[in-house]
Structures are given as C-alpha cells and as structure tokens.
N, C-alpha and C positions, 0 to 999 in steps of 0.2 A: 118640515113636517110638523109645524107648530100647531096645526089644527087638531092634533091628537091630544088625548087627555094626559094629565100628569100621572105620576106613579100612583098616587093615592086613589084617584078616580078612574084608573085605567080600565077596570072591569065594571064600574058602576053602571047599573041599569041594564046590563047585558043578560039576556035570558039564556041559561045553559041549555034549554030544550030546543032553542031555535038554532040548530047547528049549521044549517045549510042556507041561511039567508045570504043574499048577494054580497053584503058588506063583510061577510065572514070568509070570502075567498081570498082575501089579502094574505100574502105569504108570511109565515111566522118563523120558520126555520128550515134548514136543509140538513138531511141526514142520509148518508150513503147515496147522494145524487138525487134523492126524492124530496119534493117540496111538501112541507107540513104547513097547512093553512091555519088561519085564525080559528076556524071551526074546530080543528083538531086540538089547538091550544086550549080553547075554552073547555072542551070535553075533558082533557087531561087535568086541567086545573080543578074542575069540579069533582073529578074522580078522587083526587088527592084530598080535596076538602071533605068529601063524604067519609073517606077512609080515616082521616085524622080526627074528625068530629066524634067518631065513635071511640077514640082512644082516651083513656084517663090521663090526667096530667096536662101540664101546659108547656113544658120545656122539652124540645126534641133536637137531637143532633142530626144533621143532614150531610150526607156525602154521596154524590152521584157524579160519575165522570161524564155522562152525556149531558151537555149543556142545555139542550132543549128540555129534556125531562127534569133536570134540576130546576129550570125556570118554572115549570108547571108545579112541581112539588113545593117550591118556595112560596109562590102566590097562593096555592091551595092551603098551605099551612097558615098563612096570614088570614085568609078568609075564615079559617077555623079557629082563629084567635090563639094560635100556637106561637110560642117564642122559639126561634130557630138558632141553634148553635152551629157555627161553621168551623170545623177543624180543618187544618191544612193537610192532614193525612189520616190514615187509619192504622197507624202503628200501635202495638200493644199498650205502650205507656199512655199514648193519647187516648185510646178507648177507655182504659182503666180510669184515667182522670175524668173523662166525660161522664162515666157511669156514676160518679159521685154528685153530679149537678143536674143531670137531665132525667126526664121520666121515660124516655124511649129513644129509639134510634130509627132513622129513615135511610134506606138505600143500601150501599155496598159496605156494610160493616161485617165483621166476623159473625158467624152463626150463633156464637155463644151469647150475643147481645140481642138476639131475636129481632132483627131489624124489620121494619115494615117495608114491603116491596110490592109495587103494583106491576103486573105484567105490562111490558112495553107494547104499545099498539102502533101499527102503521096506518096511514090514511086509507089505503085500499081495503076493500072488504075481504078479498082473498089475499092472504099474506104469504109471499114466497119465502123460502128459507134463505135469508141473507146473512152474510157474515156478521156476527155479533148481535143478531136480532132473533129473539125467540119466535117460534111459530104460533099463530093464533088464527082461528077461523071465526072468531066472534066479531060482530059488528061493534064499533067503538061505542055505540049507544048503550051497550051493556054496562059500561062503566058508570053511566049516569041515569040508569033507568029508575033508580030510587029517588032521583032529585029533579024530575021533570018539572020545569017551570020555575026553578030556583033562580032568583035574581041576585047577582053579586052585589056586595055592599061597597060603599066608599070606606077606605081604611082610615082609621083615626091617626092623625099626625102625631099624637102623643103616645101611641102604642110603641113600647120598647120591644120591637119584634125581632131584633137581630142581636146576637152576641158573636163577635168575630175576634180572632186572635191575632196579636202582633206577630211579626216574623221571627222574633227572638234574636235579632242581629246584635242587640246590646244586652242580652240576658235571657232569662226564661220568658217564653211567650206569655203575654198578658191578655186576659179577656177584656174586651171593650164593648160596652152596650151601646146600641144605636137605636134612636127613635126613627120611625118611618119618615118624620118630617126632615130629619137630617139627610136621609138618602134621597128623598124627593127633591130637596133643595140642591143637592149636588148634581143630580141628573139634569136639572134645569140649567145649572151653571155650565155643564159640559155642552149642552145644546146651544146656549148663547155664544160660547166661545168658539166651538168647532163645527157646529151643525151646518152652517152655510157652505155650499160648494162641494159637499161630499156625497150628494145624492144625484141620480140621473134626473134630467129634466123631464123625460117622458117615461111613464110607467107602463110596462106591458100589461096586458089583460087578456082574459079569456082562456088561454092555454097554460099548461104547466110551464112550458118554455118561456112564455111571455111573463109569467109571474116571476120565474126564477131570475130573469135578466133585468127586470124592471125596478128592482130595489137594491140598495146598497147592502152587501153582505159583510158581516163582521167575522173575520178570522182571527184567531188568537193562538199564540204560543204559550200563554200563561194560564194558570188555573183560575177558575171562578170561585175557588174555595177561599181566596184571599180578597181583600177589599178592592184592590185595583182591578183584578179580573172580574169581580162581581159587578162593579159599576160599569166598566167599559164593554164587557161582552155579554152582559145579561140585562141589567136594569135600564141602561141607556137605550139599547136597541129595542127592548120591549116597549118603552114609553114612546119612542119616536117612530115605531113601525119599521125599523130596519130588520134585516134577516139575520138570525143567529145561525152560525154553523155549529152543528151539534157536537162534532168531535174536535178535540184540541189538535192543532197542527203540530206535528212533531218534526217532520223533515221539510225542508224547502221544496224538495221534489214533489211532495204532496200538494203544496200550495199552487204550483204552476198549472196542473190540469184544472183545478177548481177556478182559476182566474180566466181560463181560455174559453169563456162563454161569449155570446154575442153582445158585447157592449155592457156587460154587467160591471158596475163600479164596486169597489171593495175598500175596506180599511183593515189594517193589520194592527193588532194589539200585541205588543211584544215587550221585551226587556233588554237591558244592556247585555246580559249573558247570552241571549239569543242573537241579537244584532251583531255581536262580535263574530258570529259564525256565518251570517248571511252574506256579507260582501264577498268573501273569498269564494263563494259558489260561482261567481261569474269570472271566467278566466279568458282574457283576451277579447272581452266584449260579447262572448257567447256562453250561455248557460248549458251545461250538460245535463239534460233531463233524463229521468228514469225511464220514460217510455220511448226514448230515442227521437223525440221531436226536435225540430230545428231550433238551435239556440236563439236565433233572431225572433222566432215565434214566442219563445219563453220570455225574452226581454219585453216584447210587445205586450204579453199578458201581464207582466209586472207593472207596466205603465198604467193599467187600469186601477192601480191603487190610488185612492183619493187622499189618504192620510196614513201615516205610520206613527203610532204612539209608543212611547217607552217610559217606563217608570220602575221604581225599585232601586235606583241608584243613578248617579250622573254618568252620562255618556262622555267619553273623551272626545275632543274636537276631531281627532283623526277618524274615529269610528263613525261619528255623526256625518262627517263629510263623505266618507266612503259609502255610507248607506244612501245618502242623497244622490251621489254621483251614479251609483250602480242600480238603484231601485227607482230613481226618478223623483223621489220626494225626500226632502230633509225631514228627519224624524222630529216629532213634537214631544218634548220631554215634559213630564208632569211631576211636580214636587209636592209632597205631602206625606201623610202617615196614616196608619189605621185610626189613630185617635183624632186627628184633625181633619181627615179627608183631604181634598185638594186644596193647596195653598197658592201655588204659583205654577207658571209654565214658561217654556222658552223654545224657540226654534232657531238653531244656529244658522249663520250665513253660509251659503255654499261657496263663497269666495275664499280662495286659498289665502292664508295669512291673516284672515279676519276672524278673531275669536272673541266674540262678546259672550261672556259667561254669566251675564245678569239674568235674573228671573223677573217676570212680570206677575204682579199680584192678580189673582182671579177676581172677577166682579163680585160685589156684595161683601167682600172681605175688608175689614179695617185692620190696619197694621201699624206697628211702631217698633222702634229699637229700644230695648230696656237700658236705662242708664247704668245699671250694674251688670257687668259681664257682657254687655252688648248683644244680648240674645234677642231673637225675633219673638214678638208677641202679637197675637191676632185675636180678633173677635169675628165670628163667622156663623152663618146659619147652618153650616156643616157641623157645628159643635152642639152639645146638648143644652147649653145655656148661653146667656149674653155676657158672661164674664170673660175677662182677658185670659187667654191661654198662653202659657210660657212654653215655647218650644225649647228643644235642647241644642238648637243651632245658633251659633253666633252669626250676625249679619251686619252688612254695611249698606245704608240707604244711598241710592244713586239719585233718584228723584222721587216724586210722589207715587209712582207706580212700579218702580223697579228697585231691586236690591241684589247684592252679592252675598253668597254664603261664604262664611269664613271658618268653617269647622264646627264640630259639635262641642258644646260646653261639657257634656258628660265625658268628653275625652280629657277634661281637666280633673285630675284626681288629687287627693291629699294623701301623702305618705309621711307619717310622723310629723303632721302639721304643716308640711310644705306642699305648695300647690305645684303639681307636675303636669305638663302637657304631653299626653301620649302621642298626639299628632306630631309634635316637635321631635320626639324620639324616633318615630317612624320615618319622618322626613330626613333626619340626619343619617339613619341607617341606610336609607335608599341612595344616599350620595356616595356610599362606598362602592368601589368597583368589584368588591367581593359579593355584593348583594344584588339579587334580581328583584326581590319583593320582600316586604316585611310587614308584620302586624305586631302590636304590643298590647298587653292586657294588664290590668291590676288584679293580682290574686289576693283576695281578702283573707284575713286571719280566720281560721276555723279549725275543726277537728283534725283535718288532714294538712293544715297549713299553720305553722307555728307563728308566723308573723306576715304582715303585708310585704309583698314584693312585686316588682315589675317582671313580667315574663315576655320574652321576645320570641316570635315565630318567624323564622327566616327561610326564604328560598334562595339558595346560593346561585350566584352566577358561575360561569366556567372557572374564572380565577379563584372564586371561593372554594370550589370543589378541589382544585389543585392545591390550594393552600391547606385545606383540611388533610388531604392525603399525605402531604409532605410534613406537616407540623402537628397534626392532631387537633382534637376538639378544644382542649384547654387553651392552646395558643390562639385558635380562631376566636374563642370567646373573648380573650384579652384584646385581640386586634380590633374587634368590633366595639368593645367597650371604650378603647382608646379613641375610636372614630367619633364617638358621641360625647366623650368626656368634656370637651371644650364648650359644649352647648348646654349641658344639663348638670345639675348638682349631683354629687356622689350618691346621695340617697336615691336618686332617680335612675341610676344605672341598673339595667336588668340583672337579676340574680339567677334567673332561669332562662336557658337558651335551648330552643327546640328547632331543629333543622328539618324542614318539610320538602317534599318533592314538588308541592304545589299548594298555594293557598286554597282551602276548600271554599267552594261557592255552591249554594243550594239552587233549587229550581227557580227561585225568585231573583237570582243574581246577587244574593247577599252572602256575606261571610258571618256566620253566627259565632257567638262566644263558645257555645257547646261544640260546634264542629271543630273549632281551633283546638280546644282542650282535648278532644277525642282523636285528633289527627295522629297517625302513626309517623314517627320520625324516620328519616332515611338512614340515619347513622346509628341510632340507639334502639335496642330491644330491651323491654323491661325485664326480661329473664336473664339478661347478660350483666347485670350489676354495673352498668356504665361502660361495658366493652363496646367498641365501635366496629362496624362491619365494613368489609370490602367484598360483600357477598354479591355474586353475579346477579344481575337483574333479570327476572323471568316473567314479570307481569307489568302491564302498562299502568299509568296513572289513571285512576277511575273517578268519575263524577256522575252521580245519579241525576238524570234529567227528568225521568218520570218513573213512578212506581205505582201502577194501577193494579191493586190486588184483585179487584173485582173482575178484571179482564185478563188476569194472569199475564200482565204485560210489564216488562221492565225495559227502560231505555237508558243506556249508559254512554257517556263520552269517554273514549279511551285515547290517551295520549301516549304514543309509542316512544319509549326512550331510545336515544341513539346508541346507548351502551347495552342494549338488550342482548342477553346471552345468545339468542338464536340467530343473530346476525353474523356471528363468528363463522366464517367459512361458507356463508350462504348469501351472496357469493363474494369472493375476494374482490375488493374494489367497487362492487355494486351490490351492497347488502339489500336483501329482499326478505320479508317475513315469510317463513315457510307456511304452506297451507295447513299442515298438521297442527301448527301452533294456533292458527286462527280457529280451527275446530275445537281445539283444547280449551281456548278461552271461552268460546260459546258454551261448551258443556259446563265448564267450571263456574262461570257466572250464572248460568242457568240453575245449577244446583245451589248456588249461594242465595239466590233471590226467589226461586220458584219451587213449588212442591213436586219435584220430579220423582218418579219411581226409582227404585234402587239400582236397577241393572240396565246397562246399555244394550240395545238390541240391534239396531241397524241405522243406516243413513240413506237419505233419498234426495234427489234433485239437487245434488251438491254442485255448485258452480263457483269457479274462481275467475273473476272477470278483469280485475285490475291488480297490479302488484301493490304492496304496501311497503313504503320506504321508512327509514328512520325519521322520527319527529312528526309522523303523520298524526292528525287529529281525526279520529274515527267516531262514528255513532254506531253502537251495537244495539239492535232491537231484538229482544227475545220475547216470544209469546208461546205459552204452553196451552195446548188443546188437550184437556183431560179426557175427552171422549175418545180421542185417537191416541192418547199417550204420546204425543208428538211435540217436540220443541222446534219451533221455526225460528231461525236466526237470520239476520241480515246485517252485514257490515258495510257501511257507506261512509263517504266523506264528501267534501265539497266537489270532488272530481267525479262523483257518481258511485255506483255500487261496486264493491270489491269482491264480496263473497256472500253466499247465502245457501241455505239448504234446510233440511228437516231431519231431525234426529229422533228416533223412537226409543222408548224405554219400557220396561216392564218388570215383572218378577219371574225369574227363572228358577228351575229346580236347583237344589244345592249341588255343588261339585261332587261327582261320584267319588266314593272313598278311594278307588284305585287311580283316580286322576290326580296328577300332581298339580298343586296350586299354581306353581310357576308356569306349567303348560297352559292352564286356564288363562293366566295373565297374558301370556304371549299370544294365545289365540284371540283374545279380545283386542289386543293391540293390533295384531295383523288384520283383524276384521275392519278396524277403523282405517288403517293405512290402505287397505284394499279399496274401501269406498272412496278415499281421497284420491288414490292413484287413478281411479276410473273417471274422476272429474277434472283432473288437471295433469299436464305432462309430468312424468316422474321426476324430471330435473328440478321441479319446483318443490320437491319433498326432500328434506334432509333426513334420510333414513336413520342416520345416527341419532337423530333427535326423537326416537321412539319414546325417549324419556319424557317428552312433553305430554303424553297421554296420561291423564290423571287416573291411575289404576284404582285409587282409593274410592272412586265413584262407581267402579264397575263391578265390584264384588264385596259383599258384606264382611268377608274375612279381612279386608284391607281397611276397615274402619279405623280412623285415628292415625293412619299412616300418611305422612306427607307425600304429595305428588312427587313422582320421580324427577319431574322437570325441575323441582326446587331442591331436591336432594342431590341432583347432578350425577346420578348413577347412569352407567351405560348398560346395565343389566336389569331384568325385571325385579320387582320387590321380592325379597325372600324373608322367611321367618328368621333367618340369621343374617343380619344386615350390618356388618361392621364398618367402622371408619377408623382413622388414626387421629390422635390428638397429641400435638407437640407443643409444650411450653417453651418459649424462646426468650432469652435475655442476653443480648450481646454475644451471640454465637455465629457471627457473620462468617467465620472461617470454616465452619463445619456443617451448617444447616443445609446447604445445597446438596451435599452428598447424602445426607440422611433422607431428605425429601425425595431425591432420585430413587433411592432404594425402596422407599415406601410406595412410590408410584408404580414400580415394577411389579408389585404384588396386587395391582388393580384396586387399591384402597383410596378412597377420597381422603385428603389430608387437611385437617383443620389446624392451622398455625395460629398460635396466640402470642402476639408480640407483647411482652410484659414490660413496656416502657423502655425498649432498647434504644441504643444510640442511633444517630442519624445514619451512620454507615450500615449498621445491621438492618435498620428499617428499610433502607434502600434495597438491600439484598432480598428481603422478604417481599417488597413491592414487585421486584423484577420476577420473582418466582410466581407470584400470583398472576401477573400479566402473562407470563409465558405459559401457564397452565390454568386458564380460566375455568375449565370444566372439571378440574381435578383438585383444586386448592381453594379453600375458604380461608381468608386472612381476617382474624379478629385482632383488635388492638386495645391494650390498656394505655392510656395516655401517661400514666406514671407507673413505676415499678411497684407491684403489689405482692410479689412473691410467687414461687412455683405453685403452691397449692391453689392460690386464687386463680392463676392462669389455667390450671387443669380444670377447675370447676367451671370456669367460663367456657372452655372448649367442650366439656362434656355436656353442659346444658345446651349449647348450640347444636351438638350432635343429636341429642334427644329431641329437640325442637324440630330438627330437619327429618326426623323419622328413622334414625338409625337405632339399632338395638344394642350394639356393643361398641366400646371404644378401646382401641389399642393405645396405651400410653407409652411413649418412648422419649428418652432424653434427646436434646438437640445437639449435644456435644460430640456425638459419634462413638461413645463408649460401648453401646449395646450392639449385639450381633444381629443385624437385620436379616441374615440368612435363616434365623430361627423363627421368623414371622409365620411361615406356613404351619409350623408345629403348634404355635400358640393359637392360630386361627382354627386349626382342626380340633384341638381340645376344647376350645370355647364353643364351637358348633355342636360338639358332642355333649357338652355339659353347659348349656346356656345360662344356668342360674349360678354358676361357680365363678370365682375369681381365679384367673390364670395368672400366676405370679412367677416372675423370673427368679431363679435361684442361682446367684452369680458363681461362676467358675473363673476365678481370677488368674491372670498370667503374672509374670514377674514384674509388670509395670505398676502393680498396685502398691501404694504407700503402706508400709507396715503399720503405722499408727492408725490408719483408717481400717485396715483389715482386722486388727485385734480390737479396735475401739467399737466396731459394730457388734461385738459379742455382748457388750453391756446392754445394748438395745434388744438383742435377741433374747437375753435372759428375762428382761422385763416383759417382753411380748409373750414369752412362754408362761410367765406368771399371770399376766393379765388375761390370757385366754384359757389358762389351766390345761394347756395342751402344747404339743410340739408340732402342731399342724402347719404353722407358718415358719418356713425354713429361713426366710430373709424378708423382713418387712420394709427394708429401706431401698430395695431395688426398684427403680422407676420404670422398669420394663414389664408391663402387665396388661391384662384385658379385663375390663369391668362390664358386667351387665348394667346397662344404662338405667333401667327402671329402678333397680336397687340403689344405684349411686345417687340418682336425682332425689329419690325419696329420702335418703339419708341427708343429703345436702339441704333439703327443705326443712328438716327437723332441727338441725344444729349447724353452727359455723364450724367447719373443719379447719385443721391447721393450715395456715396461709403460706408458710415458708418451708423450711427443711423438716418441719415436724409433720408435714402433710402425709407422706407416703405411709408411715407407720400408723398414724391416726386413722386414716380411712380404711386400711385393710383390717385392723383390729375391730373397728366398729362394724364393718360388713360381716366379719366372722361372728360377732355378737348377734347380728341380725339373722344368723342361721345359714349364711352362704359358705359353702365349702371352698377351701383354698387348695388349688392344685398347683404344686410346685414344679417348675420346668427348669432343669439345669441349662444354663446359657452362658456363653463366654462373655466376660466383661473386661475391657481393657481401659487403661488411662492414657490417652494420647499425650505425647510429649508437648504438644502445643495446646493442650486442653485448658479451658478456663473454668476455675472453680469459683462459685459464688457462696461457698460456705463461710459464714461469719463465726469465727471461733467462739467468741464469748456469747453473743446474742443468740445464735442458733442453738448452742449447747443449753442455754437457759430455757429456750422455748421447748427443746426436746425433753429437758428435765421436768418442766411443768406439765408437758403432755403425758409423760409416764405417770406422774403423780395423779393427774386427773383420771387416766385410764385405770389406775389401780383402784381408786375409790369407786369408779364405775363398775369394775369387776366385782368388788365387794357387794354392791347393790344387786348385781346379777348372779351372785354366787349360786343360789338354788337352781337357776336356769342352766348355768354352765355345768354344774355337777350332774344334773339330770342328763344333759347332752353327752357329757363324758361317759356316764354310765351306760347310756343307750348305745353309744358308739362302740364301747368295749363289748357289749353283748352281741351286737351285730357282727363284730369281728370274729367272735367265737362261732 
C-alpha cells in the first residue's frame, strides 16, 4: 500500500466537509463487529481538532482504551498543534505527576482532572444500545458542523508532538520527547521491512462485508499507550490503510471469531508475556473455543495470520518455535527501546535444534560496537539528531548487518569501586538446583539504605522449599551465597535475600525494579520482625494483565498453588478447587480493584463448567456495571471457560438491634452457598470451607477483619475471636500434648519455634502438617527469647483478624482444663488481661516458689496496688489491640523479663487484670531455660526501669487508686 501518504501528509488536502466521497469508503477500523470507514475517521479527527483548538495550553495527557478513538484524538491533537503526553496507566501517582507538566487531560482520567471527552459516535445514523457504546441520535456531522470546509494540514516534521514514557524496567519511567519526523521515519521502516505479503491481493468493495474482509486487520494484545503498541497498532496501520481493531484482545478465544471471516488476512501484535500463554491453548491439535466451534475451524482461522510480532523482551527459542508450530507463523521479534525506536529484528528458524540468536539491523540505521565496554552504538532517523547514541546493551558483531546481544552494560555496577556483573550473579544463582528463577539489583545508599548492597530476589525450586523448611532462611542464604562465592568477589555477594512466589511481570512482559522492590515475600512478613511462615496458602499468585478504570474492567492471571489449603480433602487423591473458593476469589479481587458497593446481595447465571486443578494458570476477568450494581466474572484458561457468573451488590439497612451479628454473617454465607449449590453439584462444594467466604466484604461491622478463609476458622467471625499463642524452644517432649489439648477447645494454635533444635523443629513440622487448618507455624531462625517469640505470635494473630490471644507455656506445666474459664472471663471482659494465679503442687522447687515473692513485691510497688497476684505466670489472655499498641510503642522484655514487663505496662495503660487461680506443676522431665545469672540481671534491670516508670506515672496511678477505692465504697 505504498501509494498512501506518509504519516505527516496522511490528512493533507482532505476536506473534512466532504465526508461521503467515494474514496472515503475505505475501512479505517472495526469496533464491535461494525466497520468504521475513512469518512468516520476524518469526522472524528476534525471533532477532536475543533475541541482541542478551543482549549488553552499546548500540552495534554491522552489516555483512551478504544484504539480507534485514540487514533482520532491523537491526530486531531496534532492538527490543533497540541503536544500529547502518553502515560502507561491512570494510577493516582501517574496522574498527579502528569498534572505538574500538562495543561489538560483527554479521555479516561479521574473526574478530578476534568478530562476532555467527546461522545463516541457510531457510523450509523440511528445508534443502537451496544455494550460499551453510549447512545446517540445525532448525525456525526454535528461534530464538525462548525468546521465545514476545513482542510487538514501537513504536519511539521520538526514538531515535538509526542512525549512518551519508558517502561521503568531499569528504574523510574522516564519521559522521552519524539519529533513527528522520528515517528514518520519509523513507520516507513516498518513498511519496508514487513509490509510485503501481509495484505490480501484483492480488496473487497461495495458492501460492509467486502470492506471488512478486503484489508488486513491489526489485532493486538498490547497497549497503544506505549511506543511499541503505538507504532504497530496505530501509526503504521493508519499510514498504510490497514484496519485497526478498536478493542485490545485479552483472550485468545476472542481472537478466533474475529479471524473467522471470509479470507480476511490479519496480523497479531503481541509480546513474550502473551505468547507464552497462546501455544498451550491448542491441545492435541485442536483449539477449544469459547463458542463451541470445531477446533479444526479455529486452527484454520489462525492460519489467516500473515505475521505475528513480539517486542518488549526476547522470546526463548522454545516459545518462538511453539508459536510458529501452533499458529502457523514464526513470530517476528523487534528489538529497540522507547528512546531509540526500532533497532533490529529477527525471525527464528522453525527447525528443531537450530537456534540463531542474532539480530538484523533495520534499514537506514548505522551501527558500530564501541571499543570501551563493547556496547552497541547507532545513528538513526528514529533518533532526534544525527549523533551516535550509546545503548546500554553489549553486543558482538557477526557481519555487516547482524549482531548478537551480550547483556546490558547497566547490569555492570560499581560497589566500593569494584565492577560487579549482576547478570553473572543471576546466572550463577540459576545454576543451583535450589533456585527456579532469580533477579538481582543494586540498592544504592540513601535515607533508608545505609550503604550500597546487592539484593537477590529468588523463586525457589521444590528442593529449595524443602531446604528452607528443614534448615531455615539463614541456612538457605548461606547455601546460595556459597553457590556463587566461587564466581564473584566477596563484596558482590548479596546482603539482602528476598524469596518470592513468582518474579513479577507487567503487562508489557517486563520486570520492573519497582515491582521487584514492592513484591511480597513468601516467607517473611514485615510485621513479624524476621519470623518465617508456614502459613497455609489461601490465595493464588496474581499478575495484573489489564486494568481499565474507564471500563471498570480488571483482568488478572491467577496461578493456583499446588499446596493451596482448599485442596485438602477436596478430593483425596484428585484435588479440585471448590466452587465456593472460585466465587470468593472473584468477589475478593473485585473489591480490591473495583469500586463495588459495600453489601453482597445475590448471584445470577452462576456456572461451573470445568474443574480447576493444582498449578492451573487461569485468567480472571472482572467487570463492574455500575448501572446494575453487578460484577460479572469469568474464569478461563487455555482449556476454555471454568466458571462465570454475575454478583450483585448494594447498600442494605443496618442489622436490626435484635438480630445477632453472627446470624447475619451465617445468613449471608448460606445465601452465597445456596447460589453456588444451585449452579453445581453439591459434591463440588466443600461445605467445611464456608470460611472461604470473605465476610468482611459483606457487612460494614466486619471492616478491618481478616477473611475467615485466611484466619482458618471453622465458625463465623465473632466479636470475641480468640486463638492460642505458644512460644516453643526445645520442648519436643511436651509440645504435642499441649497442642492436642488446645485443639480440643477449638482454638487455632499459633506455634512460634524460637530457634529450636532439629529434633524439636521436626516435631513442630509434623504437627503443622497433621493439622493444616488448625495450626500456624512461625519460625525464628535463631533463638531470640520467650518474649520475642510471644510478640511474633501475637502480631501474627492480630494480623489474621483475631481479637484475643491465649498465651500458654509449651512445657506442659499449665492446666489446660482451665482454658474454658479463661475464655469465658475474657469474653465477658474483653478489655481486661486474664492472668493465671498459680496454685502449686509439691513439685514446685522451693527456691522458685519463695523467689517469686521478690518480683511480686516489686510489681505491687510499681503498680501501687495488689491487683496483679502473680506477674510471672505465662498462662494468660491478652486483648490483642492493647498488646500490639504497646509493642509498637516500645520494645518489651525479650526473655524471662517479658511476662512481668508486659502485664505491668498493660496495667499502666488502664487495663484491668483479672486473676484466675490455676494449678501449675513442674514435670519431672521438664526443661528449664532460665539462665541464673543473665536472666536475674535482666529481671533486676526491668524492675528498676519499671520503678522509674512508676515515678513518672505517679499522679496517674494515684488518681486511679483513689478512683478505684471510691468505686469500691
């Protein structure tokens, strides 16, 4: 289609008033199955030109999900001499940063920025109500009635009309200014390289069907808000007369019906992240399509693809060959960047065992290898000037037109004046059988970083996970450091180790520095001060594929872990994900990403079509219709659709004062389960997993409460929601009996292994495996003391939504039969500390019995009361909100000084202490960890500290004492 104008003169000499001339019947775009012709295109461009010409300022941010309307707005803005800024998203931080540099906003930005929006027009005079399309009875001429006769101008090549942002894969996204001459030159290069052979020889004419099938259509899985998508799915098709598909293709199933026209050729603009998922869609040579059409027809439709493009990262040879074998075309990979535009390209051989990794230089580009660092340097019309541009990629020349990439030079960093290769460290880490994947970064010195250090982000292989569970994180860190020590200098060894479930990848198929730094680790929680988790997994690994705020649409990739809690017992030997969990995930992620009303109301059209097995990779599509207050969800995979339905929300009247909140919770849960049971056989619902319904989303009184599925309760959320916390240090002989007694009282048990021996750790591991729904195992890799262990457990309990924690020792000296009494008192007095008051038998050592009175006296002095009968007994119940608030304010005693320290300070904070007599024995085989000298010194220091604290609080304590005495009278 070389007879068409270039980008700069594309509209030159075209009269906007002559909308229905014969040469304007050429197709421009497809939207919802309807053809938009060139006349429509010109009208919309002119409408945007008129609208923007009346706006003050020259710089405008543009974000429109509809590719056809985006094209019209972009060209209209350039005709109005406006500079367009293209953000990759409309997140709050992005919009706030844009507001500092632009004069206005165009399209789908938050209302607070007052974006310019033109009503979307369809080509027909009478517009029917179509999904995603606003109604209008106005003729499209209305948009241009004030500009009749306007003739579009040729754009200036020196006009810096575009500011686009880098992906941020190597740091913060950077703004890159583009002259229109650069864009025009790059479009011309693409046509020279790839234009031949991708269009039909005969163009249809006369009817809509003829038009639709007579021109090559450009489908894309990538966004046009970035340079690759902008060039390949907008500017190149516009300039060469190919058809733009207005909507971004999200699922492969959506692509198949679009390709099944009569002889219409097509090209697919994609990325490594998407192509990794496409080949698996064809199973056994047949594609399972959404509409139930024959798989062979689907494969035939895919054969109409004339080219498949990929950019944003290198494809592996395996993925490239699978794509070529299954889709009929080897993908064309494009190498370049936002700054440079296209630099090179390659199309791998389909032959097995033949892997040519070289890149061919694009036409019009001069290149060389720099003598220093061997980096690639280019001169190109895609650049703003004729100077040599130094890329960050090292390269090796093969011949005059081809080169090999050898890694990024910005992966060579200096640490204390030594040059360190981050790529080398990553490569060495990946050679370990403990590691599945790895990334490393240099963390620079700054306010939150005392000195430079290398940070490693590791995805563990199965052997790595086993190693961690057996030996702990510190041993794993050392093992991996030893693995790379032979290849790197000591200064280059990572000092920070973060273990991830998956390396984060954004919609462009790239891993950004920010995403790595913000990734949650699978073993560490920042609230746990280094404690490691053996917490049952209740959520899949999540990656955002699309987040379209304007359409209230979110698309997520969910990878289902094989150790997911809900596979236990559902079913033995053949684990299947329960339907109730699938609905829970849809609602939970809907609430996380979309503005849903507060209350669940009902479910409709719920279907479960295929089972979901461990390790499944799913696509969850969520779209919220605010007019109907309905959330539509669809769970699909390469095998087809698994589940779908519609959930309605609203605002309901408050719970009646006479209605128990637990009854409301159960009614809501039962309503959800009833809807699910109506859609699928009851055997597919694990009724014991009612816990998986996120009650916090169903009633405002549950705000801030963790979902029961994550708290692992088998009862509805209650205002009094206790659990047990047990610090353990080498109590292998007694802990099983203590845990068994705790579980008899229906309490979730949080065990904190405080650096125990291998033998004790093995006992704890066995308990956690035997009772996955009733035990949470936390682990300190080194012994930090009883107090530190209790604080770790209490913080975990609070994070999981519990309100109270029963502390009990692991050595079996406390009477577990008294637990119901403790719980009843705590439920009746939720703000009080329920403290055990020991009633010793003859087994108590006399020195301990009388020695405790020294502490008693000091506690009575430091509280100016006798309210605390025994401050050293480790059998008690804490209100968690009070405990956590105290632990956030100061460091509590970490060892044997803990029990007294915490109860005195809670008393100072105004919490009543209720003493409960309880039998305490000293087993003959008991293990004492009391260090005679050190712990006595710590206790003495604690009493002195508390004494001076009492002096500072003397007025408050005296007032309390006086008030209590008056109340007693």
